[in-house]
Structure formats: structure tokens, C-alpha cells
C-alpha positions in Angstrom: 156.3 -7.2 -6.6 159.5 -8.9 -7.2 163.0 -8.7 -5.7 166.6 -6.9 -6.9 169.4 -9.2 -7.1 171.5 -9.5 -4.6 175.6 -10.2 -4.6 176.6 -13.4 -3.3 177.7 -12.8 0.7 180.8 -13.4 2.1 179.2 -14.9 5.3 176.0 -16.1 6.1 174.0 -16.9 9.4 175.4 -19.8 11.1 173.0 -22.8 11.7 171.9 -24.3 14.7 171.1 -28.0 16.0 171.6 -30.5 12.9 171.2 -28.1 10.3 174.1 -27.4 7.9 175.6 -24.5 6.4 176.8 -25.4 3.3 179.9 -23.3 2.0 179.3 -21.1 -1.6 180.4 -23.2 -4.8 179.7 -26.7 -3.0 178.2 -29.8 -4.6 175.1 -32.4 -3.1 175.7 -35.5 -3.0 173.4 -36.6 -0.8 170.6 -34.6 0.4 172.0 -30.9 1.6 170.3 -28.4 4.3 171.0 -24.7 3.3 170.5 -22.3 5.6 173.0 -20.0 4.8 171.9 -16.6 3.4 172.9 -16.7 0.4 174.3 -20.5 0.5 174.3 -22.4 -2.6 175.4 -25.6 -3.9 175.8 -28.1 -7.4 173.7 -30.7 -8.3 174.2 -33.3 -11.7 176.6 -31.4 -12.6 174.6 -29.1 -14.5 172.6 -27.0 -11.9 173.2 -24.2 -8.9 170.7 -24.3 -6.2 170.9 -21.4 -4.0 169.0 -20.3 -0.6 168.8 -16.6 -1.8 166.7 -15.0 1.3 167.5 -11.3 0.5 164.7 -10.0 1.9 164.5 -10.8 5.4 166.8 -11.5 8.2 164.6 -14.4 9.9 165.8 -17.9 8.9 165.5 -20.0 6.1 166.6 -23.7 4.7 166.2 -25.6 1.9 166.7 -29.3 1.7 168.5 -30.2 -1.9 168.1 -33.2 -3.3 169.8 -34.9 -6.6 167.1 -33.0 -8.5 165.9 -30.2 -6.6 165.2 -28.6 -3.2 162.1 -28.0 -1.0 162.1 -25.4 2.0 162.2 -26.8 5.0 162.2 -23.6 7.5 160.6 -20.3 6.4 160.5 -17.8 9.3 160.3 -14.6 7.1 156.9 -12.3 6.8 156.8 -9.8 4.0 154.0 -7.1 3.2 151.7 -8.4 0.5 151.5 -4.9 -0.6 155.6 -5.2 -1.1 158.2 -7.6 -2.1 159.0 -11.3 -1.1 161.5 -12.5 1.5 163.4 -14.8 -0.8 164.1 -16.6 -4.2 165.0 -20.3 -3.1 165.3 -21.3 -6.6 167.7 -23.7 -8.9 169.2 -22.2 -12.1 171.5 -22.8 -14.7 174.0 -20.2 -16.4 175.6 -17.2 -14.1 173.7 -15.2 -11.2 176.2 -12.5 -9.5 179.4 -14.4 -10.7 177.9 -17.6 -9.3 177.9 -19.4 -12.9 176.8 -23.2 -13.1 178.7 -26.3 -14.3 179.9 -26.0 -17.8 177.3 -23.5 -18.5 177.6 -21.8 -22.2 176.0 -19.0 -21.0 175.8 -15.9 -21.4 175.0 -16.5 -25.3 172.9 -14.0 -27.4 169.6 -14.7 -28.3 169.8 -14.8 -32.1 172.3 -17.4 -31.8 169.9 -19.8 -29.7 168.0 -22.6 -31.8 165.8 -23.8 -28.7 165.7 -23.8 -24.6 163.9 -26.9 -24.0 162.6 -26.4 -20.4 160.9 -29.3 -17.5 159.9 -28.2 -14.2 158.0 -30.0 -11.5 156.9 -28.2 -8.4 155.1 -29.3 -5.0 152.7 -26.7 -3.8 151.3 -26.3 -0.1 147.9 -24.7 1.1 148.3 -21.8 3.9 151.3 -19.7 2.6 151.4 -16.7 0.2 153.9 -17.1 -2.4 154.5 -17.3 -6.3 156.3 -20.4 -8.1 158.1 -18.7 -10.7 160.2 -19.4 -13.8 162.9 -16.6 -14.4 164.8 -15.6 -17.7 167.4 -13.1 -17.3 168.6 -11.1 -20.4 170.8 -7.9 -21.0 172.4 -6.2 -23.7 175.8 -7.0 -22.7 177.2 -10.6 -21.4 177.0 -9.9 -18.0 177.6 -12.8 -15.5 177.8 -10.2 -12.2 175.1 -7.3 -11.3 171.7 -6.7 -12.3 170.0 -7.5 -15.8 167.8 -4.8 -17.6 165.3 -7.7 -18.4 163.7 -10.2 -16.5 161.1 -12.3 -18.1 158.9 -14.4 -14.9 156.8 -17.3 -16.0 154.5 -17.5 -13.2 153.0 -21.1 -12.6 151.4 -20.7 -9.6 150.3 -17.6 -7.1 148.9 -17.9 -3.2 147.6 -15.1 -1.7 146.9 -11.3 -2.6 150.0 -10.9 -4.2 150.8 -9.1 -7.7 153.4 -9.3 -10.5 155.2 -5.8 -11.3 153.2 -3.2 -13.3 150.2 -3.8 -14.6 148.4 -6.0 -17.0 148.9 -5.3 -20.8 146.8 -8.0 -22.4 147.2 -12.0 -23.0 149.2 -14.1 -24.8 149.1 -17.7 -26.1 152.6 -19.7 -25.5 153.1 -23.5 -25.0 149.7 -24.0 -25.5 148.5 -22.1 -23.0 146.8 -18.5 -22.3 149.1 -15.8 -20.1 147.9 -12.8 -18.7 150.7 -10.4 -19.3 151.9 -8.0 -17.0 154.6 -5.0 -17.7 156.7 -2.6 -15.0 159.7 -1.8 -13.9 161.3 -2.8 -10.2 163.4 0.6 -10.3 166.2 -2.0 -11.1 164.8 -3.6 -14.1 162.1 -4.4 -16.4 160.2 -6.7 -15.8 157.2 -8.9 -18.5 155.6 -11.8 -16.5 153.2 -14.1 -17.9 151.0 -15.7 -15.1 148.8 -18.9 -15.8 145.5 -18.4 -14.5 145.6 -21.5 -12.1 148.1 -23.9 -11.1 150.5 -25.9 -13.3 152.3 -28.7 -11.3 154.2 -29.5 -14.0 155.5 -28.3 -17.8 157.5 -29.0 -20.3 158.5 -26.0 -22.9 160.7 -24.2 -25.1 161.7 -21.0 -23.0 162.5 -19.2 -26.4 158.5 -19.3 -27.0 158.4 -17.0 -24.1 161.8 -14.8 -25.1 160.4 -14.6 -28.5 157.3 -12.9 -27.4 159.2 -10.2 -25.5 161.2 -9.3 -28.2 158.2 -8.9 -30.2 156.7 -6.8 -27.8 160.1 -4.8 -28.4 161.4 -5.1 -24.9 165.2 -6.8 -25.9 166.6 -7.4 -29.6 168.2 -10.5 -30.7 171.6 -9.1 -30.0 170.6 -9.3 -26.4 172.4 -12.1 -24.3 171.0 -14.8 -22.4 172.4 -14.6 -19.1 170.5 -17.2 -16.8 167.1 -19.4 -16.7 165.9 -20.2 -12.4 163.2 -22.0 -11.1 162.0 -21.8 -7.5 159.7 -19.8 -5.1 158.9 -16.4 -4.0 157.2 -16.6 -0.4 155.9 -13.9 1.4 154.4 -15.6 4.5 155.1 -19.4 5.1 156.4 -22.1 2.5 157.5 -25.0 4.2 157.3 -28.2 2.2 157.2 -25.9 -1.2 159.3 -27.8 -3.4 161.3 -28.2 -7.0 161.0 -32.0 -7.8 162.9 -31.5 -10.7 164.3 -29.2 -13.1 165.8 -29.5 -16.6 166.9 -26.7 -18.6 168.9 -26.7 -21.9 169.9 -23.7 -24.4 171.2 -24.8 -27.9 172.9 -22.9 -30.3 173.1 -23.1 -34.1 171.8 -21.5 -37.1 173.2 -19.8 -39.8 176.5 -17.9 -40.0 176.1 -14.6 -39.1 176.6 -12.4 -42.0 180.4 -10.8 -42.7 180.2 -7.0 -41.0 180.5 -4.1 -43.1 180.9 -0.4 -42.8 177.8 1.1 -41.9 176.4 3.9 -43.8 177.1 7.7 -42.7 175.5 8.6 -39.4 172.7 11.2 -40.3 169.9 12.7 -37.9 166.5 14.2 -39.6 166.9 17.8 -40.4 164.4 19.8 -38.2 161.2 20.5 -40.7 161.6 17.3 -42.5 159.0 14.2 -42.1 161.5 11.5 -42.0 159.8 9.9 -38.7 156.9 8.3 -38.5 155.1 7.5 -34.6 152.5 5.3 -33.6 150.7 5.7 -30.5 148.9 2.8 -28.9 147.2 2.5 -25.3 147.7 -0.8 -24.4 145.6 -1.1 -21.4 143.1 2.0 -19.8 141.3 1.7 -16.3 139.5 4.2 -14.3 142.7 5.9 -12.7 145.9 4.9 -15.5 146.9 3.4 -18.5 149.7 1.5 -20.1 151.1 2.8 -23.6 153.5 1.5 -26.6 155.3 4.1 -28.4 156.7 3.0 -32.2 159.0 5.1 -34.0 160.1 4.4 -37.2 163.1 5.9 -39.1 160.6 7.2 -42.5 164.0 9.0 -43.8 167.7 8.1 -46.1 169.8 8.8 -43.1 171.0 6.3 -39.8 169.5 7.9 -36.8 172.6 7.7 -34.5 170.5 9.1 -31.0 167.0 9.6 -30.4 164.4 12.5 -28.4 161.1 12.0 -29.1 159.1 14.8 -27.5 155.3 15.4 -27.4 152.7 16.7 -24.6 150.1 14.5 -22.8 146.9 15.3 -22.6 145.7 17.2 -19.4 145.4 14.9 -16.5 148.3 12.3 -17.8 151.5 11.6 -15.9 154.2 8.9 -16.4 155.1 7.1 -13.5 157.3 4.5 -14.6 159.1 3.8 -18.4 160.9 0.7 -20.2 162.8 1.1 -23.1 163.6 4.7 -22.6 164.6 7.3 -20.4 161.0 9.2 -19.9 160.7 12.4 -18.0 158.0 15.1 -18.1 157.7 18.4 -17.0 154.2 19.7 -17.2 152.5 18.2 -20.1 155.7 18.0 -22.1 157.2 14.5 -22.3 160.7 13.6 -23.4 161.7 10.2 -24.4 165.3 9.4 -25.2 167.2 6.3 -26.7 168.9 3.8 -23.8 172.2 2.6 -25.1 170.7 -0.9 -26.9 168.2 1.3 -29.0 169.7 4.5 -29.9 170.6 3.4 -33.6 167.9 3.1 -36.5 169.0 2.4 -39.7 166.4 3.6 -43.0 163.5 2.1 -42.3 164.0 0.7 -39.1 161.9 0.7 -36.3 162.0 0.8 -32.3 159.3 0.9 -29.4 159.1 2.1 -25.6 156.3 2.1 -23.3 155.4 3.6 -19.7 152.8 3.5 -17.1 150.4 6.5 -16.5 148.3 8.0 -13.9 145.1 9.3 -15.3 142.6 11.7 -14.7 139.6 12.0 -16.4 138.8 10.2 -20.3 141.8 8.7 -21.9 142.9 10.3 -24.9 146.1 10.4 -26.7 148.9 13.0 -27.7 148.6 14.3 -31.4 151.7 15.3 -32.4 155.2 14.0 -32.1 158.8 15.5 -33.4 162.0 13.6 -33.7 165.3 15.2 -33.2 163.4 17.9 -33.7 161.6 17.1 -36.7 158.1 16.9 -36.9 156.9 12.9 -37.7 154.2 11.5 -39.0 151.5 9.9 -37.1 150.3 6.4 -38.3 
């Protein structure tokens, strides 16, 4: 399961004994203890380290070094069928108005030429946790609040925990094979890349994961990268877990954007004309559920500004969550409407959305679709 991002608190729990509660926005010049719930400090003149104890009232403390941090106390206990208790992490970019020094984020994905990354972890036994490299994206250049898309790279997981959603396949990225999960936590969509075994250190280009997510239709090049974070999500225990070192850059450049032109007149396909094509793919099917991806293509000569796709699911199928569209179901009738960032389809353009559904009986796919009242060609 996955945390909702939380706003920075105005005040935290007071630390006891020799543990110091560091003020938000401080700078660590030597090893620094942070026990404040949302306490943070900066290191290396570039990164923010945050305690981010969002899911429990129990105490948690981290020791911040010049290159990373370690968990020195973690008293919280979370159910392994629910969310973790915290996300102590180091990041570059902006997290709830807390921006790392000199960051160039948010920046549009299409403007990024590379995002070289390097991480080194220290793992421990006997705890339940994941080691997660988080990438956050949004259609707008947000510096506050929940982003619409989260990419999680699970370099390690210990205990009976799993990512949000369900498996949808595998991907070969950064010279490794990853199991890909997809779903939503109710606040944002999540795509997770899960390593089959623990990776203690890794150097890679974070754009490889961003581009794979874009190729899956979850984002576009117009979206903004807002932050990249690395740390741990503990459910139980975790003392001794550490980010030994963290390095992350975001390089921009490339060709000059084309000049702005006047868009063609906006139209919608008239009812009865096959001005659309739909591809329906079951990406994963198991005994009582499935995930599906639906690709819509504008095959007409005019631009579609706002779309509603309608179709009927076979008996025994019920949508439980969706991404890249607002999907509702009444009986067998399903209605999928565009969200803010994918409502415009120029001639020949495509967009896609997906969902997870329960299944009672054998799987079968819908047979017909209409877009804004026009019957679509099934491909």
C-alpha cells in the first residue's frame, strides 16, 4: 500500500533526552537527529532529508549525515494489509512547498534530456519495509499538494507487503527486469516497478522509468516532473535502514519548441459516423479479476474536444478503480470520460485509460463502443 502525501506540520512532537528536533528548512553540517514528525533539513546544498512520519503517532527518529540518513528509532506498527507508517526519505524538487535548494523542478517531461541517478542503501533483517525510489509527476507545475502520478521503483521489499493495484506485466529497464504493478490509492495513480531480489545500489537514468510510464499512456510529455525521492516505507521495525548516498540530477535541453499555431476548429464526431477506433486489451486476468487498457483513436477529420466512451461489460464484471479517465458503471453499462489532461484528440491522435475490475466467471471483452454518440470501429 502507499501513503498519501501529507502537508508539512506546523509543529511536531518534542524529542526526549539527547535527541534534537530540527526545525523545518534547517541545514545539516554534521550528523543531525530529527524526531519531529515532519522535520527536515538540507544536505550538500542540494537535497532535503525528511522524517515524514505520516501514518502513526509513535516515535520515529532519523540520523542525517552529509550524504544520506539512517533510521535510529521506529516505534510504529502498521498492518501489512494496509499502509506503511512513514516515508523517511531524501529528495530533490518540491514536496508540499518544501523545495530543495536551487532545484530546477518542476519541469516538463518533454524538456528533460536525462535524469542521472545513483542510490546506495543499507538493508536490515527482521523488519517489514520496502526501499522505494519515488518519482512524482503532475499535469501542472505543482509545488504543493498531491500529484496525479507516482512512479515507485521498489529496489527491495521484506515481509508480506505489495504495491498498489495489481501486476500488469514486466519491463526491461536499466539492464534489469521489473514486475510492473498498476493501480490507484484513491488520491493518485501509481505505477510500481518491483525488483525480483534486493538491489543494494544502482546507477541509472530516471528518465527510462518516466518514458516507460509515458509509453503506457499514464502521462504525456507535457506533464511536469515535480520531485524525485528515495527512502523507506516501514510497516514494522526498520532501525538501521539507511540511504548511504543519493545523487540525482535533472538535465534539460534539446530542440527548440515549435512556434505556437492557431489550432484547427474544434468538432466532435456526429452520431452514426465511424470517426473513432477503440482497442480493448486485457493486460492481466486472474481467477476473480482483471486489468484492462482501452485505447481511443480519433479517425475523423476534426478535433475532439472532450470525449465520453460508452460500452457494456459482459455479465460478472465490475470496475473497481481506474486511471487516466473517470469511469462509472450502472449495471453492465460503463461510461468513461476524459480527465483534464487528455480530453483533446486531434485527427489521428490516440489516448488510453485503464482500470481494474472484479470477475465472476470466464473473461470476455466488450464488443461495441460509442464515442460521443458515434459508433467506433473495434480494432
